[in-house]
C-alpha positions as CSV (number, residue, x, y, z in Angstrom):
1,M,85.8,37.8,67.9
2,K,83.8,40.6,69.5
3,T,80.2,41.1,68.7
4,L,79.6,43.7,66.0
5,R,78.0,47.0,67.1
6,Y,75.2,48.4,65.0
7,I,76.4,51.4,62.9
8,S,74.7,53.4,60.2
9,V,73.9,51.5,57.1
10,A,75.6,54.1,54.9
11,A,78.9,53.9,56.8
12,L,78.7,50.1,56.9
13,S,77.9,49.8,53.3
14,A,80.8,52.0,52.2
15,A,83.2,50.2,54.4
16,L,82.2,46.7,53.2
17,F,82.0,47.7,49.5
18,Y,85.6,49.0,49.9
19,G,86.6,45.7,51.7
20,C,87.9,44.1,48.4
21,G,89.9,47.2,47.6
22,K,92.9,47.0,49.9
23,G,95.5,49.1,48.2
24,S,93.1,50.2,45.4
25,K,93.4,53.6,43.9
26,S,90.8,56.3,44.3
27,G,88.3,55.9,41.4
28,D,88.2,52.1,41.4
29,A,84.8,50.4,40.9
30,A,84.6,49.6,44.6
31,D,85.1,53.2,45.5
32,S,82.3,54.4,43.2
33,V,80.0,51.7,44.5
34,A,80.7,52.7,48.1
35,A,79.9,56.3,47.3
36,D,76.7,55.4,45.5
37,T,75.7,53.2,48.5
38,A,76.2,56.0,51.0
39,A,74.1,58.3,48.9
40,V,71.2,56.0,48.3
41,V,70.6,54.0,51.5
42,E,70.2,57.2,53.5
43,E,67.1,58.2,51.5
44,P,64.2,58.2,54.0
45,V,61.9,55.2,53.7
46,E,59.3,54.8,56.3
47,A,59.5,51.6,58.4
48,L,56.3,49.5,58.6
49,P,54.6,49.5,62.0
50,D,55.5,47.2,64.9
51,T,52.1,45.7,65.1
52,A,50.3,42.3,65.1
53,Y,46.9,41.5,63.5
54,A,44.4,39.2,65.0
55,S,45.5,36.4,62.6
56,A,48.9,36.3,64.2
57,E,47.4,35.0,67.4
58,K,47.2,31.6,65.7
59,V,51.0,31.5,65.7
60,N,52.7,30.3,69.0
61,A,55.9,32.3,68.5
62,R,59.0,32.4,70.6
63,V,61.6,35.1,69.8
64,T,65.1,34.6,71.3
65,V,67.6,37.5,71.2
66,I,71.1,36.1,71.5
67,D,73.1,39.3,71.0
68,T,71.5,41.8,73.3
69,L,74.2,44.5,72.6
70,T,73.4,44.9,68.9
71,D,70.4,47.0,67.9
72,G,68.2,44.7,65.8
73,T,66.5,47.5,63.8
74,V,66.4,46.7,60.1
75,P,66.8,49.8,57.8
76,P,63.7,49.8,55.6
77,G,65.7,51.6,52.8
78,S,68.5,49.1,52.5
79,R,69.3,48.7,48.8
80,F,72.3,46.5,48.6
81,Y,71.0,44.4,45.8
82,E,69.9,47.4,43.7
83,L,73.3,48.9,44.0
84,A,75.1,45.7,43.0
85,K,74.2,46.6,39.4
86,G,74.4,43.9,36.8
87,S,74.9,41.1,39.4
88,V,72.4,38.4,40.5
89,L,73.4,37.5,44.1
90,T,70.4,35.6,45.5
91,F,67.4,33.5,44.3
92,R,65.3,35.3,41.8
93,N,67.6,38.4,41.9
94,D,66.6,40.4,44.9
95,P,64.7,40.4,48.2
96,Q,61.4,40.8,46.4
97,R,62.1,37.5,44.5
98,N,60.6,39.1,41.4
99,A,63.1,37.7,38.9
100,A,63.8,41.2,37.4
101,F,66.8,40.0,35.6
102,G,66.5,42.5,32.8
103,G,66.7,39.9,29.9
104,R,66.7,41.4,26.4
105,V,66.2,40.0,23.0
106,K,65.8,41.4,19.5
107,G,62.6,41.0,17.4
108,T,60.8,37.7,17.8
109,P,63.4,35.1,18.8
110,S,63.3,31.8,17.1
111,E,66.3,29.8,18.3
112,I,67.8,28.5,21.5
113,V,71.5,28.0,21.2
114,V,73.8,26.0,23.6
115,D,76.9,28.2,24.1
116,W,78.7,25.9,26.5
117,T,78.3,23.0,28.9
118,F,80.1,22.7,32.2
119,T,80.4,19.3,33.8
120,T,80.3,18.8,37.6
121,Q,81.7,16.0,39.6
122,T,79.5,13.3,41.1
123,D,78.7,12.4,44.7
124,N,77.1,9.0,45.0
125,R,77.4,8.6,48.8
126,D,74.3,7.2,50.5
127,T,72.6,10.1,52.4
128,G,69.8,8.1,53.9
129,V,67.4,9.7,51.5
130,G,69.0,8.6,48.2
131,H,72.1,9.1,46.1
132,W,72.2,12.6,44.6
133,G,74.9,12.5,42.0
134,G,75.9,15.8,40.4
135,G,74.6,18.8,38.5
136,T,72.0,20.8,40.3
137,G,68.6,20.1,41.9
138,W,65.7,22.2,43.1
139,T,66.0,25.2,43.3
140,G,69.6,25.2,42.1
141,Q,69.7,28.7,40.5
142,P,73.2,29.9,39.5
143,L,74.3,33.3,40.6
144,Y,76.1,35.8,38.4
145,V,78.6,38.3,39.8
146,Q,80.3,41.2,38.1
147,W,83.0,41.8,40.6
148,P,84.3,45.3,41.1
149,D,87.9,45.9,39.8
150,S,89.2,46.0,43.4
151,C,87.8,42.5,44.0
152,V,89.4,41.2,40.8
153,K,92.7,42.6,41.9
154,A,92.4,41.2,45.4
155,F,91.4,37.7,44.2
156,R,94.4,37.6,41.8
157,A,96.8,38.9,44.5
158,E,95.5,36.2,46.9
159,G,96.0,33.5,44.3
160,V,92.5,32.1,44.5
161,V,91.4,32.6,40.9
162,N,92.8,31.3,37.6
163,A,95.0,33.5,35.4
164,D,92.3,34.3,32.9
165,F,89.8,35.5,35.6
166,N,87.9,38.5,34.2
167,G,85.4,39.3,37.0
168,R,82.3,37.9,35.3
169,E,81.6,34.8,37.3
170,I,78.9,32.2,37.6
171,I,78.6,30.6,41.1
172,F,76.4,27.7,41.9
173,G,75.9,25.0,44.5
174,S,75.8,21.4,43.3
175,L,74.4,18.0,44.3
176,A,78.1,16.9,44.0
177,S,78.6,18.6,47.4
178,R,80.6,21.5,45.9
179,L,80.4,25.2,45.3
180,Y,81.5,25.8,41.7
181,F,82.9,28.9,39.9
182,V,82.6,29.3,36.1
183,N,83.6,32.0,33.6
184,F,80.4,33.4,32.1
185,E,81.9,33.8,28.6
186,T,83.8,30.5,28.2
187,G,82.3,28.0,30.6
188,K,85.7,27.2,32.1
189,A,86.4,27.1,35.8
190,T,87.5,30.4,37.3
191,R,88.8,28.8,40.6
192,E,88.9,25.5,42.3
193,P,85.5,24.2,43.6
194,V,84.9,24.3,47.3
195,D,84.0,21.0,49.0
196,V,81.1,21.8,51.3
197,G,80.7,18.3,52.7
198,N,77.0,17.6,51.7
199,P,74.9,18.0,48.5
200,I,73.4,21.4,47.9
201,K,69.9,21.6,46.5
202,G,69.0,25.2,47.0
203,T,70.4,28.5,45.8
204,P,73.4,30.1,47.7
205,S,73.7,33.8,48.2
206,V,76.7,36.1,47.6
207,D,76.9,38.9,50.1
208,P,75.8,42.0,48.1
209,T,78.4,44.2,49.7
210,F,81.1,42.1,47.9
211,N,82.8,41.3,51.1
212,G,83.6,37.8,49.8
213,N,81.0,35.9,51.9
214,V,78.9,33.3,50.2
215,Y,76.0,31.8,52.2
216,V,75.4,28.2,51.5
217,G,72.8,25.7,52.8
218,Q,73.2,22.0,52.7
219,G,70.3,19.9,51.4
220,V,70.8,16.3,52.5
221,P,73.2,14.7,55.0
222,A,75.9,12.5,53.5
223,Q,78.0,13.3,56.6
224,R,78.0,15.4,59.8
225,P,78.0,18.3,60.5
226,F,75.0,19.0,58.5
227,G,73.5,22.5,58.2
228,A,74.6,25.9,56.9
229,L,77.9,27.4,55.9
230,V,79.8,30.5,55.0
231,V,82.4,30.2,52.2
232,D,85.1,33.0,52.1
233,L,86.1,33.7,48.5
234,H,89.3,35.4,49.7
235,S,90.6,32.0,50.8
236,N,88.2,29.8,48.8
237,K,87.5,27.9,52.0
238,V,84.5,27.1,54.3
239,T,85.1,29.5,57.2
240,D,81.9,29.1,59.3
241,V,79.7,26.1,59.9
242,V,76.3,26.1,61.6
243,P,75.4,22.5,62.5
244,E,72.0,21.1,63.5
245,D,70.3,23.2,66.1
246,P,69.3,21.4,69.4
247,R,66.7,24.1,70.0
248,A,64.8,23.2,66.9
249,L,61.4,21.5,67.3
250,R,61.7,19.9,63.9
251,H,64.8,17.7,63.6
252,W,65.8,18.2,60.0
253,G,68.9,20.4,59.5
254,A,68.6,21.3,55.8
255,Y,68.6,24.8,54.3
256,D,67.1,25.0,50.8
257,S,66.2,28.7,51.1
258,S,68.4,31.4,49.7
259,P,69.5,33.9,52.5
260,V,69.0,37.6,52.1
261,R,70.9,40.5,53.5
262,L,69.3,43.7,54.9
263,G,71.4,46.4,56.5
264,N,74.0,44.5,58.6
265,F,71.8,41.4,59.0
266,V,71.4,38.2,57.0
267,F,68.1,36.3,57.3
268,R,67.9,32.5,56.7
269,P,64.8,30.3,57.1
270,G,65.6,26.8,58.1
271,E,63.9,23.5,57.4
272,N,64.1,22.9,61.1
273,G,61.3,25.5,61.6
274,I,63.5,28.4,62.8
275,L,64.0,31.8,61.1
276,Y,67.5,33.0,61.8
277,K,68.8,36.5,62.0
278,Y,72.6,37.1,61.9
279,T,75.0,40.0,62.0
280,V,77.7,40.0,59.3
281,A,81.4,39.6,59.8
282,P,84.2,38.7,57.4
283,G,83.9,35.0,56.7
284,R,81.2,34.3,59.2
285,L,77.8,35.1,60.6
286,I,77.2,36.0,64.2
287,P,73.8,34.9,65.7
288,H,71.6,37.8,66.6
289,S,68.1,36.4,67.2
290,T,65.7,33.6,66.2
291,L,62.0,33.0,65.7
292,N,60.8,29.6,66.7
293,Y,57.1,28.9,66.2
294,T,54.3,26.4,66.1
295,V,50.8,26.5,64.6
296,G,48.3,24.1,66.1
297,G,51.1,22.4,68.0
298,A,53.1,21.5,64.9
299,A,56.5,23.0,63.9
300,P,56.9,22.8,60.1
301,G,60.0,23.5,58.2
302,M,60.7,26.3,55.7
303,E,62.1,25.5,52.3
304,C,61.1,28.5,50.3
305,S,63.2,31.7,50.2
306,M,61.9,34.7,52.1
307,A,60.5,37.7,50.3
308,V,61.0,41.2,51.8
309,Y,59.2,44.5,51.7
310,R,60.9,47.3,53.8
311,N,61.2,45.7,57.3
312,Y,58.6,42.9,56.8
313,G,59.6,39.4,55.7
314,Y,57.2,36.8,54.1
315,V,57.8,33.1,54.3
316,G,55.8,29.9,54.0
317,D,56.3,26.4,55.5
318,N,55.6,22.7,54.9
319,H,52.2,22.8,56.5
320,G,50.9,25.7,54.3
321,H,51.3,28.4,56.9
322,V,52.2,31.9,55.5
323,L,53.9,34.3,58.0
324,C,54.6,37.9,57.8
325,V,57.4,38.8,60.2
326,N,58.7,42.2,61.4
327,L,62.4,41.6,60.8
328,S,63.4,44.3,63.3
329,T,61.7,42.5,66.2
330,M,61.3,39.0,64.7
331,K,57.7,38.9,65.8
332,P,54.8,37.7,63.5
333,V,52.7,40.5,62.0
334,W,50.0,38.4,60.4
335,Y,49.2,34.8,59.4
336,Y,47.4,33.1,56.5
337,A,46.5,29.5,56.0
338,L,47.2,28.4,52.4
339,G,46.4,24.8,53.2
340,D,49.3,22.6,52.0
341,D,53.1,22.4,51.6
342,I,54.7,25.6,50.4
343,D,58.0,25.1,48.6
344,A,57.7,27.8,45.8
345,S,59.2,31.1,47.0
346,P,56.8,34.0,47.2
347,V,57.1,37.1,45.0
348,L,56.5,40.7,46.3
349,T,55.2,43.4,44.0
350,V,54.1,47.0,44.4
351,E,50.9,47.7,42.3
352,D,49.3,51.1,42.2
353,G,51.4,52.1,45.2
354,A,50.4,49.1,47.4
355,P,52.5,46.0,48.2
356,Y,51.2,42.5,47.5
357,V,52.7,39.1,48.0
358,Y,51.9,36.0,45.9
359,F,52.1,32.5,47.4
360,S,51.4,29.1,45.9
361,C,51.3,25.6,47.4
362,E,51.5,21.9,46.4
363,V,49.1,19.0,46.7
364,D,51.0,17.0,49.2
365,R,49.4,16.5,52.6
366,R,46.0,16.1,51.0
367,G,46.8,13.6,48.2
368,D,44.2,15.1,45.9
369,G,42.7,18.6,45.7
370,D,43.5,22.1,44.4
371,A,46.9,23.6,44.1
372,R,46.2,27.1,45.4
373,F,47.8,30.3,44.1
374,V,46.9,33.4,46.1
375,K,47.5,37.1,46.1
376,L,47.6,38.7,49.6
377,N,47.7,42.3,50.9
378,A,51.3,42.4,52.1
379,L,50.5,44.8,54.9
380,N,47.7,43.0,56.7
381,G,47.5,39.5,55.0
382,D,44.0,40.1,53.6
383,E,43.2,37.7,50.7
384,V,42.8,39.5,47.3
385,W,42.0,36.4,45.3
386,V,42.6,32.6,45.0
387,N,43.3,30.6,41.9
388,A,42.7,26.9,42.3
389,T,44.0,24.3,39.9
390,P,43.1,20.6,40.3
391,A,46.1,18.5,40.9
392,R,47.2,15.4,42.8
393,K,50.0,13.5,44.4
394,R,51.3,10.7,42.2
395,N,52.9,7.5,43.5
396,A,55.4,5.6,41.2
397,D,58.2,3.1,41.9
398,G,57.8,3.4,45.6
399,K,58.1,7.2,45.6
400,H,55.6,10.0,45.7
401,F,55.6,13.1,43.5
402,D,53.6,16.0,44.7
403,G,51.3,18.0,42.5
404,G,51.0,21.7,42.4
405,F,53.5,24.6,42.5
406,Y,57.3,24.2,42.9
407,A,58.1,27.0,40.5
408,S,58.3,30.5,41.8
409,P,56.0,32.9,40.0
410,L,57.2,35.4,37.4
411,P,55.5,38.9,37.3
412,G,54.8,40.0,33.7
413,I,56.5,43.0,32.2
414,G,56.1,45.0,29.0
415,D,53.0,43.9,27.1
416,C,52.3,41.3,29.9
417,S,52.3,43.7,32.9
418,D,48.8,42.6,33.8
419,L,49.8,38.9,34.1
420,I,51.8,36.7,36.4
421,F,53.2,33.4,35.1
422,T,54.0,30.1,36.8
423,N,54.4,26.3,36.1
424,C,52.0,23.8,37.8
425,V,52.5,20.1,38.3
426,L,49.2,18.4,37.6
427,N,49.9,14.6,37.8
428,T,46.3,14.1,36.4
429,S,47.5,12.2,33.4
430,G,50.9,10.6,34.3
431,S,53.5,13.3,35.1
432,N,51.8,16.1,33.2
433,G,52.2,19.8,33.8
434,R,51.4,23.1,32.3
435,F,52.6,26.7,32.0
436,M,50.0,29.2,33.3
437,A,49.2,32.9,32.8
438,I,47.1,34.5,35.5
439,D,45.4,37.9,35.6
440,R,47.0,39.9,38.4
441,K,43.9,41.9,39.2
442,T,41.3,39.1,39.1
443,G,43.2,35.9,39.7
444,K,41.5,34.3,36.7
445,T,43.5,32.0,34.5
446,V,44.1,33.8,31.2
447,Y,45.5,30.7,29.4
448,T,47.4,27.5,30.0
449,T,50.0,25.9,27.8
450,P,50.6,22.1,28.2
451,L,54.2,21.1,28.6
452,K,55.7,17.7,27.6
453,I,56.0,16.8,31.3
454,Y,55.8,18.5,34.7
455,S,58.1,21.5,35.6
456,W,59.6,22.4,38.9
457,S,61.8,25.1,37.3
458,S,60.8,28.7,37.6
459,P,60.1,30.7,34.4
460,V,62.2,33.7,33.3
461,G,61.4,36.6,31.1
462,F,62.9,38.6,28.2
463,L,61.7,41.9,26.5
464,N,62.4,42.9,23.0
465,E,62.8,46.5,21.6
466,N,59.0,46.8,21.2
467,N,58.3,45.9,24.8
468,K,57.0,42.5,23.9
469,M,57.6,39.8,26.5
470,F,58.9,36.3,25.9
471,V,59.1,33.6,28.6
472,V,61.6,30.7,28.8
473,T,61.0,27.8,31.0
474,A,62.3,24.2,31.4
475,D,60.8,20.8,32.4
476,G,61.6,17.6,34.1
477,A,62.6,15.8,30.9
478,G,65.3,18.3,29.8
479,N,63.2,20.4,27.5
480,I,63.6,24.2,27.2
481,Y,60.6,26.2,25.9
482,L,60.5,29.7,24.4
483,I,56.9,31.0,24.8
484,E,55.2,34.2,23.6
485,G,54.1,35.8,26.8
486,R,50.9,37.4,25.6
487,S,49.4,34.3,23.8
488,G,51.1,31.3,25.5
489,K,52.2,30.1,22.1
490,I,55.3,27.9,22.2
491,L,57.8,29.3,19.6
492,V,60.6,26.8,20.2
493,T,61.0,23.6,22.1
494,K,64.6,22.3,22.4
495,S,65.7,19.1,24.2
496,V,68.9,20.0,26.0
497,G,69.7,18.2,29.3
498,N,68.2,15.7,31.7
499,N,65.8,16.8,34.4
500,F,65.7,20.6,34.8
501,E,64.6,20.9,38.4
502,S,66.7,24.0,38.7
503,S,65.7,27.6,37.9
504,P,67.8,29.7,35.5
505,V,69.6,33.0,35.9
506,V,69.3,35.5,33.0
507,I,72.1,37.7,31.7
508,G,71.3,39.8,28.6
509,N,69.9,37.4,26.0
510,S,71.4,34.4,27.7
511,L,70.5,32.1,30.6
512,V,72.5,29.7,32.7
513,V,70.7,26.7,34.1
514,G,71.7,23.4,35.7
515,S,70.2,19.9,35.3
516,R,70.2,16.7,37.2
517,G,73.1,14.5,36.0
518,N,76.2,16.6,35.9
519,S,75.6,19.3,33.3
520,I,75.3,23.1,33.5
521,F,74.3,25.0,30.4
522,K,74.6,28.5,29.0
523,L,71.9,29.1,26.4
524,S,71.4,32.1,24.2
525,I,67.9,33.2,22.9
526,K,68.2,34.4,19.3
């Protein structure tokens, strides 16, 4: 296949949104989406400068351009995720990772109801790092797709979906080494699961142009090849495999991060220490360029998902390094030392017209110390504040459990717009943990709410008709908590599954979340 040439984002967007609609009539959902895309993405948005601050000199960076014929410029006004209205196609909903799911409830909710339970298969092969079973792990967030009518017609014509397929589909990767597809209303399978060869821990991404591509990263190697995949939903098959990269300085080929698409490019951080940039083609990704880097001679891996503001990307690694990268050139813009392993994905917010990025780390490499939660100026990396929480690594049964932050933060909305929420693993009294509310201006802890046990799962939010925010979060013992956002008061605690390492996706007053074991749940907040 020939290398794709760079074309205007508007034309590309319209073409790909229409890609499901072969033979569709004028006026189908895909047609209207394409028209909206062409109208919106051409709005002028200024690109951030191609510059490097002094802090970036600490990063020994090597950029390799593989496809020299394709212009690598990333359009700063690309709004694919915004235009895919109603769908959740990547971890925490969009490139900002701000979990703006739009959850709604009435009054003060007082009940958590299990609507359905979906059971996965089990994969008990020895991976060299344990047996992983089924269900979902960390981060394991399900995706929710409202397919355009043209895609529904195409999938039916291609015979890849069940007869009752209605276009509202939950998609998730499982530790059972499969990509699953579930009807949002009924909890029944919408199509056959796709065997991806190895357990999936992270969150896949559905291409936001609805071209049928799903980008999947494998988590642990039960077999080779081991790496990253593209699944084509028009055939329900793996159509592209990216194995372990011999150029990597870190020899671990997992991909727990959730890829993100900008313009005609997909970006994927790897646990091998490389940030990859691809151009998009049907059923595959074509390598465009890579960023290989070391700091102090070490090449750490990246497990968190990258956040994006215009043409800048923000990612952290296992050694506590935070990098801002110009995604057009793949060169570092600034660097910040957070001090320990970063697994939790960052969140990007715009406050009073200025962009900020929030990062948090674990207590891993140090054994004991403070789990740090920081707010940084997204343009230059300047530190705004640091919130430090005492935590430690805990050893039990020959394994270690890191303290600190695995959960990605949740910006407050409504009556909690001045707050940002997260979960912290303390390990100071057994496997204890807590839910935290932090003041976004000062970085001071407003309150903490003890949980029954630690939580790796990321909190999600709901608003009622009075603009009052409620937070739902889950813990490592299978408990789901409904919390009043302003006060931290727990309104409901419900024991549902096993270990909820995974983060939920929110649709209306419902959420879908997977657990270790083999169960995926749809829950309604009432």
